[in-house]
N, C-alpha and C positions, 0 to 999 in steps of 0.2 A: 880762483874766484872769478866769476864772470863780470863783465862790465856793469851789467844791471845790478848784480849783488854789491859791487863796489859803490855804485851810486847810492843804493839804499843804505849801506853802512855809513857812508859819508853824511847822508841826511839825518840818520839816527844820531850819529855823533854830534852833529850841529844842534839838534834838538836837545840832547842831553846837556850840552854846554849851556844852552839858554835856560834850561830847567835848573841847572846848578846855580847859575847867577840869580835866578828868581828865588830859589830856596834860601840862598845866602841873604838876600834882601829881606825875606820874610823872617828869618832867624834874627837878623839885626833889629828889625822893627819890634819883634815880640820879646826880645831880651833886653830892650833898652832899660836904663835905670829908672825911668819914670813910669813904666808899665806896672800896675799893681794887679793882684790876683782877680778882683772883680772885672777889671777892664779886659784882661786876657781871656777870662771866661766868656765875656760878652762877644769879643772878637771871634772866638772859636765857635760859639753858638751861631753867629751870623754866617760864618763860612759854611757851617754844616747846612744851614737853611738856604744859602744862596744858589746852590747848584740845583738845576731843574731835573733831577733824577730821583727815583725812589730811594729814600734813605739819606740823601744829601751827599756832600763832598767826600767824606771818608770812606763810605762803602763803595762809591764810584771809583776812587783811587785804588782800593783793594781789588776791585774787579779788573782794572787795567793792569796792575802790577803783578798780581798773583799768577795768571796764566803764563806770563813772560818769564817768571822765575822757575817754572817747572821744567825739568829736563824733557827733551823730546827724543823719541826713537830716531836713530840715525844721525843725530847731531853730535858732533865731537865737541866735548868740553875743553876747557883750557888745559886740563891735565892730560888730554889725549884720549881719554876713555869715551866710549860711545854712551851718550845720554847720561853722563854722571852729573850730579849736582855739586855745587861748590861746597855745600854743607857737609857732603860726604867725603870731600878730599882733604 
């Protein structure tokens, strides 16, 4: 692994850690005992509309995550096979 690749990996790991903390906070807020179904629906509607991209937050997240989850030619997966997906292992 080159130094540049190591730096990129470290940055991605740091971002994933931040995202995990943020998702945990969101989960805690949305699963609190005092959140009822209408309030949760209103929160999710607002989130969907908040993002300034066509379709809102959820389609934008799918666009970001989906290509990263796809196997790439020449990239060795955790199982050691070339371009294999985790679902297939």
